[in-house]
N, C-alpha and C positions, 0 to 999 in steps of 0.2 A: 435568478440565473447567476448573478455575481457570486452569491454565497456558495453555490454549488461549484462554480468554476474555481473559486479560491480554495476550495477543499480538494477537488479532484486533481488539479494541476500539480500542486506540490507533492501529493501522494504518488502520483504517476511518475514524476521525476525521481523521487526517492526510491520507488520500486525498481525502476530501470537501472539506476546507479548501483543499488545494492545487488540486484540480480546479475548484472554484467561484471561486477567487481570480482566475483569468484573465477570465471574463466580467464579474465584479463590478468588477475594476480597469479593464477597458477601457471599461465603461459609465459609471463614476462618477468616473474620474480620467484624467489625461493622462500619468501616470508611464510607462506602457509604450509611449507614442508616441515617446519619445526614441530616437535612433539608437544602436545598440550597436556596430555595425561596418559601415561603408559605408552602404548603403541598408537594412540589416536593423535593425528596431526591436526593442526589448525584448519586445514582444508575441510576435514570432516565436521569440525565444530561450525565453521562458516556455512557449510552446506545444510546442516541441521538448522542453523539460525535462519536460513532462507525459508524453510518450512514454517517455522514459528512466525516469521515476518509476514508470510503470505496469509496465514490464518488470522493473524492479528489485524492486518489491513482489511481482510474480508469481513470480520466482525465489526470493525470500526466503520467501514463503508455501509454495512447493513443497517447499523444504528442511525447513521447520518441520512441514509436514503429514506428512512421512515420519516424523518423530520422534513426532508425535501418534499416528500409526498404530501405531508400535511400542509406545507406552504402552497403547493400547487393546488390542492383541493380548496383552500381558502381563496386563492385568486380566481379559480373557476367559479366558485359560489358567488363571489362578489361581482364578477362580470356577468353572470346569469341574472342576478338581481337587478343590475343596471340595465340589462337588455329588456327586462320585463316591464 
């Protein structure tokens, strides 16, 4: 459980900070209104980065979840052997 918690908690905090940074930064500053390339502002770049971040975290969690499932299966098997 500790390994799972040590993975999920920092990823969740990162996700929420990154996710809420866009509306907060657009509402209370003009940093993201600057042009990044042509007519595309940094707000659009940041918004696109949120999609990339979401998919990346999804893939990362899916891979880690498979390892967590293996650990759970080992614990279940060992407890069943002890009970028999």
